C-alpha positions in Angstrom: 49.0 26.1 -30.8 48.7 29.8 -29.2 45.9 29.7 -27.0 44.7 32.8 -24.7 42.1 31.5 -22.4 40.3 28.5 -21.2 36.6 28.1 -21.6 34.2 26.1 -19.1 31.0 25.1 -20.9 28.1 23.6 -19.0 24.7 22.9 -19.1 23.5 25.6 -16.9 20.8 25.2 -14.3 18.1 27.4 -12.8 19.7 29.4 -9.2 15.9 30.6 -8.1 12.2 29.2 -8.2 11.2 32.1 -10.8 13.9 30.9 -13.1 12.7 27.2 -13.0 10.2 27.8 -16.1 12.1 29.6 -18.4 15.2 27.8 -18.3 13.1 24.5 -18.7 11.8 26.5 -22.0 15.3 27.3 -23.1 16.2 23.5 -22.8 13.3 22.1 -24.2 13.1 25.0 -27.3 12.1 23.3 -30.6 11.9 19.6 -29.0 9.4 17.2 -29.2 8.7 16.9 -25.0 5.7 17.3 -23.9 4.7 19.9 -21.5 3.9 17.6 -19.3 7.2 15.8 -18.8 8.6 19.8 -18.5 6.5 20.3 -15.6 7.0 17.6 -14.3 10.8 18.0 -14.0 9.8 21.3 -12.8 8.7 19.6 -9.5 12.0 18.2 -9.1 13.9 21.4 -9.0 10.7 22.9 -6.6 11.7 20.4 -4.3 15.1 21.5 -3.9 13.9 25.2 -4.0 14.5 26.0 -7.1 17.9 25.6 -7.2 20.3 23.5 -9.2 23.9 22.6 -7.9 25.1 22.9 -11.2 26.0 26.4 -11.2 27.9 26.1 -8.3 29.2 23.4 -8.6 30.7 25.0 -12.1 32.0 27.9 -9.7 33.8 25.2 -8.0 35.4 23.8 -10.7 36.3 27.1 -12.4 38.1 27.9 -8.5 40.3 24.7 -8.8 41.5 24.8 -12.4 42.2 28.4 -11.8 44.6 27.1 -8.9 45.9 24.2 -10.9 46.7 26.4 -13.7 48.3 28.8 -11.6 50.3 26.0 -9.5 51.5 24.0 -12.8 51.0 26.4 -15.6 49.7 27.0 -18.7 49.1 30.0 -17.1 45.4 30.9 -18.6 42.6 32.4 -17.3 39.5 30.7 -16.9 36.1 31.9 -18.2 32.9 30.1 -17.6 29.3 29.8 -20.0 26.2 27.9 -20.0 24.2 26.4 -22.7 20.7 26.5 -20.9 21.2 29.5 -18.3 22.9 32.4 -17.1 25.9 33.1 -17.3 24.8 32.4 -21.0 27.9 31.5 -23.8 27.5 34.7 -25.8 27.9 37.0 -22.7 30.7 35.1 -21.5 32.4 35.0 -25.0 31.2 38.9 -25.4 33.0 39.2 -22.0 36.4 37.5 -23.7 36.3 39.3 -26.2 36.4 43.0 -24.2 39.0 41.2 -22.5 41.1 40.9 -25.3 40.9 36.9 -26.0 41.2 36.3 -29.5 41.6 32.4 -29.3 40.4 30.0 -26.5 40.1 26.3 -25.4 37.1 24.8 -24.5 36.4 22.2 -21.8 32.9 20.9 -22.0 31.7 19.3 -18.5 30.4 15.9 -20.9 33.1 13.1 -20.8 31.3 11.2 -24.1 30.6 11.3 -27.4 26.8 11.8 -28.5 25.2 15.0 -30.1 23.9 15.9 -26.7 27.2 15.5 -25.2 29.5 16.8 -28.0 28.0 18.3 -31.3 25.0 20.0 -29.9 28.1 22.1 -27.5 30.3 23.1 -30.7 27.3 24.0 -32.0 25.7 26.6 -29.2 29.6 27.7 -29.7 29.2 28.6 -33.2 25.7 30.2 -32.4 27.3 32.5 -29.9 30.0 33.5 -31.6 27.6 34.6 -34.5 26.0 36.6 -32.3 28.5 38.6 -30.5 29.7 38.9 -34.3 32.7 40.8 -35.5 36.0 40.1 -33.1 34.4 36.8 -31.2 37.1 34.8 -29.5 37.6 31.5 -31.5 36.9 28.5 -29.6 38.1 24.7 -29.9 36.9 22.2 -27.9 39.2 20.0 -26.0 38.6 16.3 -26.9 36.2 13.6 -25.1 37.9 12.4 -22.1 35.7 9.6 -20.7 39.1 6.7 -20.7 41.7 9.7 -19.9 43.3 8.1 -16.8 42.4 11.6 -14.3 38.5 10.9 -15.0 38.9 7.2 -14.4 41.4 7.6 -11.4 38.3 10.2 -9.7 35.7 7.8 -10.4 37.8 4.5 -9.5 37.9 6.7 -6.2 34.5 7.8 -5.9 32.8 3.8 -6.6 35.5 2.8 -3.6 34.3 5.5 -0.8 30.7 3.9 -1.8 31.5 0.2 -1.8 33.4 1.1 1.7 30.0 2.7 2.9 28.0 -0.4 2.4 26.9 -1.2 5.6 29.2 -4.7 6.6 27.5 -8.1 6.7 24.9 -8.4 4.6 24.8 -11.5 2.8 24.0 -12.2 -1.2 26.9 -9.4 -2.1 26.7 -6.1 -3.6 25.7 -4.7 -7.2 27.7 -2.1 -8.8 24.7 -0.5 -10.9 26.5 2.2 -13.5 24.3 4.9 -14.8 24.1 6.8 -17.3 21.6 9.5 -18.8 19.4 7.8 -21.4 19.2 9.4 -24.9 17.5 8.3 -27.9 18.3 5.3 -29.5 18.6 6.9 -32.6 21.0 9.3 -31.0 23.0 6.6 -29.8 23.2 4.9 -33.4 25.3 8.1 -34.8 27.9 7.7 -31.7 29.9 5.4 -29.3 28.2 6.9 -26.6 27.4 2.8 -25.5 30.6 1.5 -26.3 32.4 4.2 -24.5 30.3 3.6 -21.3 30.7 0.4 -21.6 34.6 0.6 -21.8 34.2 2.3 -18.3 32.5 0.4 -16.5 35.1 -2.6 -17.5 37.8 -0.3 -16.5 36.3 0.5 -13.3 35.0 -3.1 -12.2 38.5 -4.1 -13.3 40.4 -2.1 -10.9 38.1 -2.8 -8.4 38.0 -6.2 -8.9 34.2 -5.9 -9.1 32.5 -9.2 -10.8 28.9 -8.0 -10.1 27.7 -4.9 -12.2 25.6 -3.8 -14.7 25.1 -0.9 -16.7 21.2 1.2 -16.8 20.3 4.7 -17.8 18.4 7.1 -16.2 16.8 10.8 -16.4 14.5 9.8 -19.6 12.5 12.4 -21.6 11.1 13.0 -24.8 8.1 11.9 -26.7 6.4 8.9 -24.5 6.7 6.8 -28.4 10.3 7.8 -29.0 12.7 4.6 -28.2 15.3 6.1 -25.6 18.4 3.7 -24.1 17.2 1.0 -21.6 17.3 -0.4 -19.0 16.1 2.1 -16.9 17.6 2.2 -13.3 14.3 1.9 -11.5 13.4 -1.1 -13.6 16.5 -2.5 -13.0 16.5 -1.8 -9.1 13.1 -4.0 -9.2 14.5 -6.8 -11.1 17.8 -6.8 -8.7 15.2 -7.6 -6.3 12.8 -9.6 -8.1 15.4 -11.9 -8.9 18.0 -11.9 -6.2 20.6 -10.6 -7.9 22.0 -8.6 -5.1 21.6 -7.5 -1.2 22.7 -4.3 -1.5 23.5 -1.6 -4.9 26.2 0.9 -5.2 24.6 3.6 -7.8 27.9 5.3 -9.7 26.6 7.6 -12.0 29.9 7.7 -14.6 28.0 9.4 -17.2 27.6 12.6 -15.2 30.6 14.7 -14.2 28.8 16.4 -10.9 26.4 16.2 -8.5 23.5 18.0 -10.4 19.7 17.8 -10.5 19.3 14.5 -12.2 21.9 13.1 -9.8 20.0 14.5 -6.5 16.4 13.7 -7.8 16.7 10.7 -9.8 18.7 8.7 -8.0 18.9 10.1 -4.1 15.3 11.1 -4.0 13.5 8.6 -6.9 16.1 5.5 -6.8 16.2 5.4 -2.7 12.8 5.9 -2.6 12.1 2.4 -4.1 15.4 1.1 -2.9 13.7 1.7 0.8 10.5 0.4 -0.2 12.5 -2.9 -1.6 14.4 -3.3 1.3 17.5 -3.2 -0.5 20.1 -1.0 0.9 21.6 1.5 -1.6 24.8 4.1 -1.2 25.8 6.5 -4.4 28.9 6.9 -5.5 29.7 10.9 -5.9 30.6 11.8 -9.4 34.5 13.1 -10.6 33.4 16.7 -9.3 36.9 18.6 -8.3 38.5 15.2 -7.4 42.4 16.5 -7.7 42.9 13.5 -10.3 40.1 15.1 -12.9 41.5 18.7 -12.6 45.0 17.7 -13.4 42.8 15.7 -16.5 41.6 19.1 -17.6 45.3 20.4 -17.5 46.9 17.6 -19.2 44.3 18.3 -21.9 45.0 21.7 -22.4 48.9 21.3 -22.6 48.2 18.2 -24.9 46.5 20.8 -27.1 48.8 23.5 -27.1 51.7 21.6 -27.5 51.3 19.3 -30.7 53.6 15.8 -30.1 52.5 15.7 -26.5 51.6 12.4 -24.6 47.6 11.9 -25.5 46.8 10.0 -22.3 44.0 7.0 -22.6 43.1 3.4 -20.8 41.7 0.6 -22.4 41.7 -0.7 -25.7 39.2 2.6 -28.1 42.2 5.0 -27.7 42.6 8.7 -27.1 39.7 10.8 -29.5 40.7 12.8 -32.1 40.7 17.0 -30.9 38.1 18.0 -34.4 35.4 15.4 -34.8 34.3 14.2 -38.3 31.8 15.7 -39.8 29.0 13.0 -39.8 30.2 12.7 -35.9 27.3 12.6 -33.7 24.7 13.7 -36.0 21.5 15.2 -34.7 18.6 12.4 -34.0 15.5 12.6 -36.3 13.7 13.5 -33.5 15.6 16.0 -31.2 15.5 15.3 -28.0 15.5 16.7 -24.8 17.6 16.9 -21.7 15.1 18.9 -19.2 17.5 18.4 -16.3 20.8 19.8 -14.5 
């Protein structure tokens, strides 16, 4: 298949204090998230001067991929557009149109299947193409990559580094607490989100011979009465201490690919403060970020899509995901959920 460019599609985030409220209003438009919750999340950004690291991390991802493609091919230009903040997708597609790009492959910075992590991005791309109008580039999304060897290798390295950073001589052992963004139960029911997370948890723990682990969820938003995936990270840490399940914890955000706001605040601030109050030593593993294995994975996904019949690498029992999702895959929940942080 002939493609002329790569499009990195990310969530986006504010880069100044005055950006925070307009950004969050973009994220939550049309969704049942209380205003109080939005303002609480705004405080998370203000804690860091109103700046989310996600845009700078997207720039680093673009730069690393440009080097990878330049050195190993295919030699394609790399563009970047966001769902919720500048550079917005429509503006990026407009620039691609001006540059003569007619067909592109999109790499979405979400490793797992769900409405908010996959289908909604495809809807965002379609909406942006409609906004650009005639001549907008056709954009095909690369497949979900949760079990690609490159993502697993990068994540394994990050968790190993964190385990090595746990102070020596702690009696009672360490629990690896794998975290992922919580989503509404109704959204989880229309996708393989939980099943895929459990697969990554199993793959990483087996490779590191970890026997004490757990999968928990972070960054819940939405209406208080709406059921979301549990257990919550803070509740779980309290339980670890109360039940003496471990004497230290390694928090491994496997459901998130870069160290953005939900990692910096929810784990590095809230979870760390709780662990300090509990007397539970904690180390937080880095996300995949621009780990070399992760960048190589993106190139492999591009090559397999451009060359039908290429090897489609995947670990574990779930196999590689299809390139084009079924019409009923990852449908929207009955009460669309907000994800007000990145």
